[in-house]
VEXGUNU-247888 format. One record per residue (C-alpha): residue in three letters; x, y, z. Coordinates in steps of 0.5 Angstrom, whole numbers, padded with zeros to 4 digits, always signed. Layout:
<sites>
alaXYZ ...
</sites>
This chain:
<sites>
met+0165-0076+0017 asp+0160-0077+0022 asp+0162-0071+0025 leu+0160-0066+0019 tyr+0153-0066+0022 asp+0149-0065+0028 glu+0144-0070+0030 phe+0138-0067+0026 gly+0141-0067+0020 asn+0144-0060+0020 tyr+0151-0060+0016 ile+0157-0057+0021 gly+0163-0058+0017 glu+0171-0058+0018 gly+0174-0052+0022 gly+0179-0053+0016 glu+0175-0050+0011 ser+0177-0043+0007 asp+0173-0037+0008 glu+0171-0037+0001 glu+0167-0043+0002 arg+0165-0041+0009 ser+0161-0035+0005 val+0159-0039+0000 val+0155-0044+0005 ser+0153-0038+0009 gly+0150-0034+0004 ala+0145-0041+0001 ala+0143-0042+0007 lys+0141-0036+0010 glu+0136-0035+0002 ala+0133-0041+0005 asp+0132-0039+0012 gln+0129-0034+0008 tyr+0124-0036+0005 ile+0122-0041+0010 tyr+0121-0036+0015 gly+0117-0032+0011 glu+0123-0026+0011 glu+0125-0020+0006 glu+0131-0020+0004 glu+0133-0012+0003 asp+0137-0009+0000 glu+0143-0007+0003 asp+0145+0000+0000 ala+0138+0002-0001 gly+0137+0000+0007 his+0143+0004+0008 gln+0140+0010+0004 glu+0133+0010+0006 ala+0132+0007+0013 thr+0132+0012+0019 gly+0136+0011+0025 gln+0130+0008+0029 glu+0129+0002+0023 leu+0138+0000+0024 met+0136-0001+0031 gln+0130-0006+0029 val+0134-0010+0026 asp+0136-0019+0029 glu+0143-0019+0030 asn+0142-0025+0032 gly+0141-0028+0024 pro+0136-0033+0023 ser+0134-0038+0028 asn+0136-0045+0027 ala+0129-0048+0030 val+0126-0054+0027 ile+0120-0052+0022 leu+0115-0058+0020 his+0114-0060+0013 glu+0107-0057+0012 asp+0109-0050+0015 lys+0115-0049+0010 gln+0115-0044+0004 tyr+0119-0045-0002 tyr+0116-0041-0006 pro+0113-0033-0004 thr+0105-0032-0004 ala+0102-0028-0009 gln+0100-0023-0004 gln+0107-0023-0003 val+0108-0021-0011 phe+0103-0017-0012 gly+0102-0013-0006 glu+0096-0013-0001 asp+0092-0008-0004 val+0091-0014-0010 glu+0085-0020-0009 thr+0088-0026-0011 met+0084-0033-0011 val+0087-0039-0012 gln+0082-0044-0015 gln+0082-0052-0016 glu+0080-0054-0023 asp+0073-0055-0025 thr+0070-0051-0019 gln+0066-0046-0022 pro+0064-0045-0030 leu+0067-0042-0036 ser+0060-0038-0036 glu+0063-0035-0030 pro+0069-0030-0029 ile+0073-0032-0023 ile+0073-0025-0020 ala+0066-0023-0022 pro+0065-0016-0023 val+0061-0012-0017 lys+0054-0011-0019 val+0049-0005-0018 lys+0043-0006-0017 lys+0038-0001-0019 his+0031-0002-0020 thr+0028+0005-0020 val+0030+0011-0024 glu+0033+0016-0019 thr+0036+0023-0021 glu+0043+0023-0019 asp+0043+0031-0018 leu+0037+0036-0016 pro+0034+0037-0022 pro+0034+0045-0024 ala+0027+0048-0021 tyr+0024+0055-0023 phe+0023+0056-0015 ser+0028+0056-0010 arg+0028+0051-0006 glu+0031+0054+0000 phe+0024+0058-0001 met+0020+0052-0001 val+0023+0050+0005 asp+0023+0057+0009 leu+0015+0057+0006 met+0014+0050+0009 ala+0014+0053+0016 tyr+0008+0058+0015 pro+0002+0052+0015 asp-0003+0057+0013 gln+0001+0056+0006 val+0001+0049+0006 arg-0004+0044+0003 asn-0003+0037+0003 val-0007+0033-0003 ala-0008+0026-0005 ile-0009+0026-0013 val-0014+0019-0014 gly-0018+0017-0019 gly-0019+0011-0023 leu-0014+0007-0029 his-0012+0010-0033 his-0017+0016-0032 gly-0009+0021-0032 lys-0007+0022-0025 thr+0000+0021-0027 ala-0001+0025-0033 phe-0004+0030-0029 met+0003+0030-0025 asp+0006+0031-0031 met+0003+0038-0032 leu+0004+0041-0025 val+0012+0038-0026 thr+0014+0041-0033 glu+0010+0048-0030 thr+0015+0047-0023 his+0022+0044-0027 asp+0026+0045-0032 leu+0026+0039-0036 ser+0029+0041-0043 gly+0036+0039-0041 lys+0036+0032-0039 pro+0030+0028-0044 ile+0028+0024-0039 ser+0023+0020-0043 lys+0023+0017-0050 lys+0021+0022-0056 gly+0014+0024-0056 ala+0013+0018-0050 gln+0008+0021-0043 leu+0013+0023-0039 arg+0011+0019-0033 tyr+0015+0023-0028 thr+0013+0019-0022 asp+0013+0011-0024 leu+0020+0009-0022 his+0019+0003-0021 ile+0021-0002-0026 leu+0015-0005-0028 glu+0011+0001-0027 arg+0015+0003-0033 glu+0015-0003-0036 arg+0007-0004-0036 gly+0005+0004-0037 leu+0001+0003-0030 ser+0003+0006-0023 ile+0004+0000-0017 lys+0007+0005-0012 ser+0004+0011-0009 ala+0009+0018-0011 pro+0009+0025-0007 met+0012+0031-0009 ser+0013+0038-0006 leu+0012+0043-0011 val+0012+0052-0010 leu+0005+0052-0014 gln+0003+0060-0015 ser-0005+0062-0015 thr-0008+0067-0021 lys-0006+0073-0015 gly+0001+0071-0016 lys+0001+0068-0009 ser+0005+0061-0008 his+0003+0056-0004 val+0007+0050-0002 phe+0004+0043-0005 asn+0005+0037-0002 leu+0002+0032-0008 ile+0002+0025-0007 asp+0000+0021-0014 thr-0005+0014-0012 pro-0005+0009-0016 gly-0011+0008-0021 his-0011-0001-0022 val-0016-0003-0016 asn-0011-0008-0014 phe-0006-0003-0011 val-0011+0001-0007 asp-0008+0000-0001 glu-0004+0005-0004 val-0009+0010-0005 ala-0011+0009+0002 ser-0004+0010+0006 gly-0003+0017+0002 met-0009+0020+0004 gln-0009+0018+0011 leu-0003+0024+0011 ala-0008+0029+0006 asp-0012+0034+0009 gly-0016+0033+0002 val-0017+0029-0004 val-0016+0031-0012 leu-0020+0026-0016 val-0019+0025-0023 val-0025+0022-0028 asp-0025+0021-0034 val-0030+0024-0038 val-0031+0019-0043 glu-0031+0013-0038 gly-0034+0016-0033 val-0034+0013-0025 met-0031+0006-0025 ile-0031+0001-0020 asn-0025+0004-0017 thr-0028+0011-0017 glu-0034+0009-0013 lys-0029+0006-0008 ile-0025+0012-0007 ile-0031+0017-0007 lys-0035+0013-0001 tyr-0028+0011+0003 ala-0025+0019+0002 val-0033+0021+0005 asn-0032+0017+0011 glu-0025+0019+0013 asn-0029+0027+0013 leu-0023+0028+0008 pro-0026+0034+0003 leu-0026+0032-0005 val-0025+0036-0011 leu-0026+0034-0018 val-0022+0034-0024 ile-0025+0032-0031 asn-0020+0030-0034 lys-0019+0028-0043 val-0024+0033-0045 asp-0020+0034-0052 arg-0023+0027-0052 leu-0031+0029-0054 ile-0028+0033-0059 leu-0023+0029-0062 glu-0025+0022-0061 leu-0033+0022-0059 lys-0033+0028-0064 leu-0039+0030-0060 pro-0042+0037-0062 pro-0042+0042-0057 lys-0048+0042-0054 asp-0048+0034-0053 ala-0041+0035-0050 tyr-0044+0040-0044 phe-0050+0035-0042 lys-0043+0028-0042 leu-0040+0033-0037 lys-0045+0035-0034 his-0048+0027-0033 thr-0041+0025-0031 ile-0041+0031-0025 glu-0048+0028-0023 glu-0045+0021-0022 val-0040+0024-0018 asn-0045+0027-0014 thr-0050+0021-0013 ile-0045+0016-0010 ile-0043+0022-0005 his-0050+0022-0004 glu-0050+0015-0003 ala-0045+0015+0002 ala-0047+0021+0007 pro-0054+0022+0005 his-0054+0027+0011 lys-0048+0032+0009 ser-0049+0030+0001 ser-0051+0039+0000 ala-0044+0040+0003 leu-0040+0036+0000 arg-0043+0037-0007 val-0039+0038-0013 ser-0040+0043-0018 pro-0037+0049-0022 glu-0040+0054-0020 lys-0039+0052-0013 gly-0032+0053-0015 asn-0030+0045-0014 val-0029+0043-0021 cys-0024+0044-0025 phe-0024+0042-0033 ala-0017+0038-0036 ser-0013+0034-0041 ala-0007+0033-0038 asp-0003+0031-0044 met-0005+0037-0047 lys-0002+0041-0041 trp-0008+0046-0041 cys-0013+0046-0034 phe-0018+0051-0033 ser-0024+0053-0027 leu-0030+0058-0029 lys-0027+0063-0025 ser-0019+0062-0029 phe-0023+0062-0036 ser-0027+0068-0033 met-0020+0072-0033 met-0018+0070-0039 tyr-0024+0074-0042 gln-0022+0080-0036 thr-0015+0081-0041 ser-0019+0083-0047 tyr-0025+0087-0043 arg-0022+0091-0037 asp-0029+0092-0033 leu-0031+0085-0033 asp-0034+0083-0026 val-0029+0075-0026 glu-0034+0073-0019 gly-0040+0074-0022 phe-0039+0072-0030 ser-0036+0065-0027 lys-0042+0064-0023 arg-0046+0065-0030 leu-0042+0060-0033 trp-0045+0053-0032 gly-0053+0051-0031 asp-0058+0053-0035 ile-0057+0060-0036 phe-0057+0063-0043 tyr-0054+0068-0046 asn-0057+0073-0051 pro-0052+0076-0056 gln-0057+0082-0058 ser-0059+0084-0051 lys-0052+0082-0048 lys-0055+0079-0042 phe-0056+0073-0039 ser-0063+0069-0038 arg-0065+0063-0035 lys-0070+0062-0041 ala-0068+0061-0047 gln-0070+0067-0052 glu-0069+0063-0058 pro-0070+0056-0060 gly-0064+0053-0060 ala-0060+0058-0056 ala-0054+0055-0053 arg-0052+0055-0045 ser-0047+0060-0043 phe-0042+0055-0041 val-0042+0051-0049 his-0042+0059-0052 phe-0037+0062-0047 ile-0032+0056-0047 leu-0034+0050-0051 glu-0034+0053-0058 pro-0028+0058-0057 leu-0024+0051-0055 tyr-0028+0047-0061 lys-0025+0052-0065 leu-0018+0053-0063 tyr-0017+0046-0063 ser-0020+0045-0070 his-0016+0051-0073 thr-0010+0048-0070 ile-0010+0042-0073 gly-0015+0044-0080 asp-0012+0050-0082 ser-0005+0051-0087 lys+0000+0055-0083 glu+0000+0061-0086 asp-0008+0062-0083 leu-0006+0058-0076 glu+0000+0063-0075 arg-0006+0070-0077 leu-0010+0067-0072 leu-0004+0065-0066 thr-0002+0072-0067 gly-0009+0075-0065 leu-0009+0071-0060 gly-0002+0073-0057 ile+0001+0065-0058 thr+0007+0066-0061 leu+0011+0059-0064 lys+0018+0058-0068 ser+0017+0056-0076 ala+0020+0049-0074 leu+0014+0047-0069 tyr+0009+0049-0075 lys+0012+0043-0079 gln+0012+0038-0073 asp+0007+0032-0071 ala-0001+0035-0070 lys-0001+0033-0063 val+0006+0036-0061 leu+0002+0042-0064 leu-0004+0042-0060 lys+0000+0042-0054 ser+0005+0047-0055 val-0002+0052-0057 leu-0006+0050-0051 ser-0001+0050-0046 gln+0001+0058-0048 phe-0006+0059-0049 phe-0009+0057-0043 gly-0002+0057-0039 ala+0000+0055-0032 ala-0006+0051-0028 ser-0006+0057-0023 gly-0014+0055-0024 phe-0013+0048-0020 val-0009+0052-0015 asp-0014+0056-0013 met-0019+0051-0013 val-0015+0047-0008 ile-0013+0053-0004 glu-0021+0055-0003 his-0023+0048-0002 val-0018+0043+0002 pro-0016+0046+0009 ser-0010+0048+0011 pro-0006+0043+0015 val-0008+0048+0022 glu-0016+0049+0020 gly-0016+0041+0018 ala-0012+0039+0024 arg-0018+0038+0030 ala-0022+0034+0024 lys-0015+0029+0022 ile-0014+0029+0030 glu-0021+0028+0033 his-0021+0022+0027 ser-0014+0018+0028 tyr-0012+0020+0034 thr-0013+0015+0040 gly-0011+0018+0046 pro-0015+0024+0050 met-0016+0031+0047 asp-0013+0035+0053 thr-0006+0034+0053 glu+0000+0038+0051 val+0002+0035+0045 val-0006+0034+0042 glu-0005+0042+0043 ser+0002+0043+0040 met-0002+0038+0034 leu-0008+0043+0033 lys-0003+0049+0033 cys+0002+0045+0028 asp+0006+0048+0032 pro+0014+0047+0030 glu+0017+0048+0037 gly+0012+0044+0040 pro+0014+0036+0042 leu+0015+0032+0036 val+0010+0028+0033 ile+0010+0024+0026 gln+0005+0020+0023 ala+0009+0015+0019 thr+0004+0011+0013 lys+0009+0009+0008 leu+0015+0006+0007 tyr+0019+0007+0000 asn+0026+0002-0001 thr+0032+0005-0004 ser+0035+0006-0011 asp+0038-0001-0010 ala+0033-0005-0005 thr+0037-0005+0001 ala+0033-0001+0006 phe+0028+0003+0006 his+0026+0010+0009 thr+0020+0012+0013 phe+0014+0017+0009 gly+0010+0021+0014 arg+0007+0027+0016 val+0010+0031+0022 leu+0004+0033+0026 ser+0008+0038+0032 gly+0015+0040+0032 thr+0020+0039+0028 ala+0024+0033+0025 lys+0031+0034+0025 ala+0037+0030+0023 gly+0040+0026+0029 ala+0033+0027+0034 ala+0032+0021+0039 val+0025+0018+0038 arg+0021+0013+0040 val+0018+0009+0034 leu+0011+0006+0037 gly+0008+0000+0033 glu+0001-0001+0031 asn+0000-0005+0037 tyr+0003-0001+0042 ser+0000+0002+0048 leu+0000+0004+0055 asp-0002-0003+0058 asp+0003-0007+0052 glu+0009-0002+0051 glu+0012-0008+0047 asp+0012-0005+0041 met+0016+0001+0042 val+0024+0001+0040 asp+0028+0007+0041 ala+0032+0010+0035 val+0036+0016+0032 ile+0033+0019+0025 ser+0040+0019+0021 asp+0037+0024+0016 val+0031+0028+0014 trp+0030+0029+0006 val+0023+0032+0003 tyr+0021+0027-0002 glu+0021+0029-0009 thr+0019+0022-0012 arg+0026+0023-0018 tyr+0030+0026-0013 lys+0031+0027-0005 val+0032+0035-0002 pro+0036+0034+0004 val+0034+0039+0009 ser+0036+0041+0016 gly+0029+0040+0019 val+0022+0040+0017 pro+0017+0043+0021 ala+0010+0041+0022 gly+0004+0041+0017 asn+0009+0038+0012 trp+0010+0031+0010 val+0017+0028+0010 leu+0022+0023+0009 leu+0026+0019+0014 gly+0032+0014+0015 gly+0034+0010+0021 val+0028+0009+0023 asp+0025+0003+0019 asn+0027-0003+0022 ser+0022-0004+0027 ile+0016-0001+0022 val+0012-0006+0019 lys+0006-0003+0016 ser+0005+0004+0019 ala+0007+0007+0026 thr+0008+0014+0031 ile+0014+0017+0032 val+0014+0021+0038 gln+0020+0024+0041 lys+0024+0021+0047 lys+0022+0025+0053 met+0016+0027+0053 arg+0012+0031+0059 asp+0005+0027+0056 asp+0004+0020+0055 ala+0006+0018+0049 tyr-0001+0015+0043 ile-0001+0012+0037 phe-0005+0014+0031 lys-0010+0009+0028 pro-0006+0004+0023 val-0010+0005+0016 lys-0017+0003+0015 his-0016+0000+0008 phe-0022+0000+0003 thr-0021-0008+0000 glu-0019-0015+0004 ser-0012-0019+0001 val-0016-0025-0001 phe-0011-0028-0006 lys-0007-0033-0004 val+0000-0037-0006 ala+0005-0041-0002 val+0013-0040-0004 glu+0018-0044-0003 pro+0026-0042-0005 val+0028-0048-0011 asn+0035-0049-0007 pro+0032-0051+0000 ser+0039-0047+0003 glu+0037-0040+0001 leu+0030-0040+0006 pro+0034-0036+0011 lys+0034-0031+0004 met+0027-0031+0002 leu+0025-0030+0009 asp+0028-0024+0009 gly+0026-0022+0002 leu+0018-0024+0006 arg+0020-0018+0011 lys+0021-0013+0006 ile+0016-0014+0002 ser+0011-0014+0007 lys+0014-0007+0008 ser+0013-0004+0001 tyr+0007-0007+0000 pro+0001-0005+0006 leu-0004-0009+0004 val+0001-0016+0003 ile+0000-0020+0009 thr+0006-0025+0010 lys+0005-0032+0015 val+0008-0039+0015 glu+0002-0044+0016 glu+0003-0050+0021 ser+0004-0054+0015 gly+0011-0051+0015 glu+0008-0047+0008 his+0010-0041+0007 ile+0003-0036+0005 ile+0003-0029+0002 leu-0003-0026+0002 gly-0006-0021-0004 thr-0011-0017-0008 gly-0011-0020-0014 glu-0007-0023-0020 leu-0004-0017-0022 tyr-0001-0015-0015 met+0001-0021-0013 asp+0005-0021-0020 cys+0009-0015-0017 val+0010-0018-0011 leu+0012-0024-0014 his+0017-0021-0018 asp+0020-0016-0012 leu+0021-0022-0008 arg+0025-0025-0014 arg+0029-0020-0016 leu+0030-0014-0012 tyr+0029-0016-0004 ala+0031-0024-0005 glu+0034-0024-0012 met+0032-0032-0012 glu+0028-0037-0015 leu+0022-0039-0012 lys+0017-0045-0013 val+0010-0041-0013 ser+0004-0045-0012 asp-0003-0045-0017 pro-0006-0039-0013 val-0012-0042-0008 thr-0017-0037-0004 arg-0018-0035+0004 phe-0025-0038+0007 cys-0028-0036+0012 glu-0033-0041+0017 thr-0040-0038+0020 val-0046-0041+0022 gln-0053-0041+0019 asp-0058-0043+0026 thr-0058-0043+0034 ser-0054-0048+0037 ala-0058-0054+0037 ile-0057-0055+0044 lys-0053-0051+0051 cys-0045-0054+0050 tyr-0042-0054+0056 ala-0034-0053+0057 met-0029-0057+0063 thr-0023-0054+0065 pro-0017-0059+0065 asn-0018-0059+0073 lys-0026-0060+0073 lys-0027-0054+0078 asn-0030-0050+0073 lys-0035-0050+0067 leu-0037-0045+0062 thr-0044-0046+0058 met-0044-0043+0051 ile-0048-0042+0045 ala-0048-0039+0038 glu-0052-0035+0034 pro-0052-0032+0026 leu-0051-0025+0027 asp-0056-0019+0024 gly-0054-0017+0017 gly-0049-0011+0017 ile-0047-0012+0023 ala-0040-0015+0021 glu-0040-0009+0017 asp-0041-0004+0021 ile-0035-0007+0026 glu-0030-0008+0021 ser-0031-0001+0018 gly-0031+0002+0024 lys-0038+0005+0025 val-0039+0001+0032 ser-0032+0000+0036 ile-0032-0004+0043 lys-0027+0001+0045 trp-0033+0006+0045 pro-0037+0007+0054 ile-0042+0001+0054 arg-0047+0005+0054 lys-0046+0008+0047 val-0044+0002+0044 gly-0051-0001+0047 lys-0055+0005+0045 tyr-0052+0004+0038 phe-0055-0004+0037 glu-0061-0001+0040 glu-0063+0004+0035 asn-0060+0001+0029 tyr-0062-0006+0030 gly-0067-0007+0036 trp-0063-0011+0041 asp-0066-0010+0048 leu-0063-0005+0053 leu-0060-0011+0057 ser-0056-0016+0051 ser-0054-0009+0048 arg-0050-0007+0054 ser-0048-0014+0056 ile-0043-0015+0049 trp-0036-0016+0052 ala-0032-0017+0046 phe-0032-0016+0038 gly-0027-0022+0036 pro-0021-0023+0034 asp-0018-0017+0037 asp-0023-0012+0037 ile-0025-0011+0031 gly-0027-0017+0028 pro-0034-0019+0025 asn-0036-0023+0032 ile-0039-0021+0038 leu-0039-0025+0045 gln-0045-0022+0050 asp-0046-0025+0057 asp-0053-0027+0057 thr-0052-0030+0064 leu-0057-0028+0069 pro-0055-0025+0076 ser-0060-0030+0080 glu-0057-0036+0077 val-0049-0033+0077 asp-0044-0030+0081 lys-0043-0023+0076 lys-0037-0021+0081 met-0034-0027+0080 leu-0035-0028+0073 asn-0032-0021+0072 thr-0026-0023+0075 val-0025-0028+0069 arg-0028-0023+0064 asp-0021-0022+0061 ser-0019-0030+0060 leu-0025-0032+0056 lys-0025-0026+0052 gln-0017-0029+0050 gly-0021-0035+0049 phe-0026-0033+0044 ser-0021-0029+0040 trp-0017-0035+0040 ala-0023-0038+0037 thr-0026-0033+0032 arg-0018-0033+0030 glu-0018-0040+0028 gly-0024-0043+0026 pro-0026-0050+0028 leu-0027-0053+0021 cys-0021-0051+0017 glu-0017-0046+0022 glu-0021-0040+0017 pro-0023-0034+0021 ile-0029-0035+0023 arg-0035-0029+0022 asn-0042-0027+0022 thr-0043-0030+0029 lys-0046-0029+0036 phe-0043-0033+0042 lys-0047-0033+0048 ile-0044-0035+0055 met-0051-0038+0058 asp-0048-0040+0064 ala-0041-0040+0068 ser-0040-0045+0074 leu-0033-0043+0077 ala-0028-0045+0083 asp-0029-0040+0090 gln-0021-0041+0090 pro-0018-0035+0085 ile-0013-0040+0083 phe-0016-0045+0081 arg-0019-0040+0076 gly-0013-0037+0072 gly-0012-0036+0065 gly-0009-0043+0064 gln-0015-0046+0065 ile-0020-0041+0064 ile-0018-0039+0056 pro-0018-0046+0052 thr-0024-0048+0056 ser-0027-0041+0053 arg-0024-0044+0046 arg-0027-0051+0047 ala-0034-0048+0049 cys-0034-0043+0043 tyr-0032-0049+0038 ser-0037-0054+0040 ser-0043-0049+0041 phe-0041-0047+0033 leu-0041-0054+0030 met-0048-0055+0033 ala-0051-0049+0029 ser-0050-0051+0022 pro-0043-0048+0021 arg-0042-0046+0014 leu-0036-0044+0010 met-0034-0037+0007 glu-0032-0036+0001 pro-0029-0029-0002 leu-0033-0025-0009 tyr-0030-0020-0013 ser-0034-0014-0016 cys-0033-0015-0023 trp-0034-0008-0028 met-0033-0009-0035 thr-0032-0005-0041 gly-0032-0006-0047 pro-0037-0004-0055 ala-0044-0008-0055 asp-0042-0014-0059 ser-0037-0016-0053 val-0043-0017-0048 ser-0045-0023-0050 ala-0039-0026-0049 leu-0038-0023-0042 tyr-0045-0027-0039 thr-0041-0034-0042 val-0035-0033-0040 leu-0038-0031-0033 ala-0043-0037-0032 lys-0037-0041-0034 arg-0034-0039-0026 arg-0040-0040-0022 gly-0041-0032-0024 his-0047-0029-0025 val-0049-0021-0029 leu-0052-0016-0025 ser-0053-0011-0030 asp-0052-0008-0037 gly-0052-0002-0040 pro-0049+0003-0045 ile-0044+0008-0042 ala-0047+0015-0043 gly-0045+0019-0050 thr-0040+0013-0052 pro-0040+0007-0056 leu-0039+0003-0050 tyr-0043-0001-0045 leu-0042-0003-0038 val-0043-0010-0034 lys-0043-0011-0027 gly-0043-0018-0024 leu-0040-0022-0019 ile-0035-0028-0019 pro-0032-0032-0014 val-0025-0031-0012 leu-0023-0038-0013 asp-0026-0038-0020 ser-0023-0031-0023 phe-0016-0034-0023 gly-0014-0033-0031 phe-0021-0029-0032 glu-0018-0023-0035 thr-0015-0026-0040 asp-0021-0031-0042 val-0026-0024-0043 arg-0020-0021-0047 ile-0020-0028-0052 his-0027-0028-0052 thr-0028-0021-0053 gln-0022-0021-0059 gly-0019-0015-0054 gln-0024-0011-0054 ala-0027-0011-0047 phe-0023-0010-0041 cys-0025-0012-0034 gln-0023-0010-0027 leu-0024-0014-0020 val-0024-0012-0013 phe-0026-0016-0007 asp-0034-0014-0006 arg-0037-0019+0000 trp-0036-0025+0003 ser-0042-0031+0001 ile-0043-0038+0004 val-0041-0044-0001 pro-0046-0049-0002 gly-0048-0055+0001 asp-0046-0058+0009 pro-0038-0059+0010 leu-0039-0063+0015 asp-0045-0068+0011 lys-0040-0075+0011 glu-0046-0078+0005 val-0042-0073+0000 lys-0038-0078-0004 leu-0032-0073-0007 arg-0029-0077-0014 pro-0022-0076-0016 leu-0020-0071-0021 glu-0028-0070-0022 pro-0030-0063-0020 ala-0035-0063-0014 pro-0042-0062-0016 pro-0045-0055-0012 gln-0048-0058-0006 ala-0042-0063-0005 met-0037-0056-0006 ala-0036-0053+0001 arg-0034-0061+0004 asp-0030-0061-0001 leu-0027-0055+0000 met-0026-0056+0007 leu-0023-0062+0006 lys-0018-0060+0001 thr-0016-0054+0006 arg-0015-0059+0012 arg-0010-0063+0008 arg-0006-0057+0004 lys-0005-0055+0012 gly-0003-0062+0015 leu-0009-0061+0019 ser-0013-0069+0020 glu-0017-0071+0014 asp-0024-0070+0018 val-0027-0065+0024 thr-0031-0069+0030 ile-0035-0065+0034 ala-0033-0071+0040 lys-0026-0067+0040 phe-0029-0061+0043 leu-0036-0064+0048 glu-0035-0067+0054 pro-0035-0074+0054 glu-0042-0073+0059 leu-0045-0069+0053 gln-0044-0073+0048 lys-0047-0079+0050 met-0053-0075+0052 ile-0052-0072+0044 glu-0050-0079+0041 ser-0057-0082+0045 ser-0061-0076+0043 gly-0058-0078+0035 leu-0057-0070+0034 leu-0050-0072+0031 asp-0053-0077+0026 gly-0050-0075+0020 thr-0046-0069+0021 ala-0040-0072+0027 
</sites>
């Protein structure tokens, strides 16, 4: 019996078995082996029919192996993959590993947070013609459309889009709703305001029928999103300012005008919503003229404030041809010249130029003599603008709204306007829009105005390059940029990143200044910190795609020549905010364009962390994308480990956090209560000369700190004076503007931090006492220590502001090895800190400028709300020609959270307010006063506020409770000060 099995337990059997039994056993064994070894059974008949000779040769003739198979490796049943095939995804899960609400195999999610047109919508111009026209920079205009919130910029863009695109086939917005063609973001559609700037390139015709390429960028009007406005204006050669005639110049409009004047950008004006004077305010034509004139003068007043010496050249006025009147909602726009051309169709011999110049100002028309005069011939005579423009416009509105169908049809036929019968039964607004759009036709008056008053890329190249290019002006690259040479070396100024529709990647938007941007070109991406001395911020890349960006769709092109805007793919990885893109091999050295200069600051701060700690890497990736998407957002990590986001205001931060949660990270976040940034400053000159010794005791630096004269910090930040100028020029500026003596003005070593900060480092040593040659050897190290100190002050590691540090004495080691950067930099920082703390240090907080509009009965409520939040009113008064009042005030950012909601509640929603950063103000109280007693859960009294804010900021940052001057003083100096009693109550 034992002979029937081998030593492994396998059945051997006896030699006397019959053939049938042997075949049954071998067949069963063969089936088992096939499953154990994963071999597939083949049908012999099918195999003979289908297999080729080569496959037959590969058949294993030896049969299954008798090798030992471990229990865990045995396979008794085929796997799901073997059953269903390799193309089918199969999953095996244990019980209760996934909730019933989630499918085992989740469907593929397609993220789409922006409105996008899949195909190119039909346009009334050929896109090939547009691309060809781009090669002629004389016929190109790069324009930014700017203005206040809800003043009609997006509606004006809609008017130009409907003029150039056939959108009848696909209704993009709800019936009767505004088109909002350039609002793509999901929040823009929900909130009804623009958040991102949106560029479009269109072919528009002048009154003479000549085509031009208009590169337009629609910018947001809310004060929180002025960073988008600054980014768009950097690429433009001119600015179209849109002003609501009823509201007039608001806070954002004022800031934009001043910024445009400082950036040397020509400005043209569009007075929008003129029909509100007719339909809402119901002003008679004569009063409407004065309202229009008042609005234009408001703009001119601000231009004069920004540049008194250039105000006459920059002045806007209808007779100069740089003012248009429009109702973007009703799809009409005209200038004096284009309206005169409408009269020319009836009076063939009319002199358009002469007639248009007589249509504005105190010029009266006498119907009897048919002549113009400077004085009214009859009492109550109408000015020519009222007689020839406003009265016909008023009549057209009143007849369209008030007349019966038959009378209106008769009137419109006389004007050459034909409408379908169904339109007469439509809503009055739809009928008005149809009548007026036919009466005024295309916006050729606007096109003429821009062509005449905004320079082409070639004409405006020199002013733009001199203002923003950091390199020398006598190189081949600059010559090519001045000519807009499409054959020259490639140079692109990139100022904006736009995310793709699924928010996984970014495209780079910029302006081609020289050469031609082509797909496949090898380029170098130079970041904002790139310089010839420090080439670290430089990355090689390849342009993968080139498009002409049309907001809702992209037009792929083979190349975009100099003078135009371009959207690039494949070069965004190293770009954070803005960059300069140049071709890889150039004869000249590559220099960058200045980073975008913004006209506000990010002072609104929150801390974020993921609800699930394991999602921290996902949040960090989202923060990086947020920083790319929003030009003014700042993301950083505090020493305590907090992840900080800094923005301009509540609405801005709300949009940033929405994008972080939904677009870029798709996660839940914990968000702290909002706080604000602070700054540190001094009120007096240091009580004593403070010195610091290097760790090796071989060098000694002596400094004092004192406050700067008012206005210097703002001049440095705005770029009116730069440390990169020749020292004689810097000295002359301070001598002429602030009365500094020649020696001290030429002894300025640095502005800080980072050469653009509002602090000054000055060498106040005498050659008779200090070896100047040796001092200059450690100059860079001293500047680095000064920059480090001013970036993080001693009170609560916030930036220092408005402070001048003077080097009074320096005792240095003879041997260079003993005065290296490792010795001098931290010592310089310590000397700055000790002198700062001995100069009555104070804390500074940001203030918002607050503009509120509402009816007269809401003004008292505004006073009450501001007073509760440490704010105060600066002025209040009526807006001319309207029932509205404008209240201007100041409110600390720290007390502004929820202010807009508070205003709406107290005024029953009648008042509307806008908050924008205005200035830094000293917080009342001494932050180093230890005698102040702070009680928990109670607001600090006014004189204890500085101490309270400093301690809370230090706790939040994980710093020790209090600041001690002794930490930065030398032991001998500390003993001397203690014995003199200078530290009593402050140390």
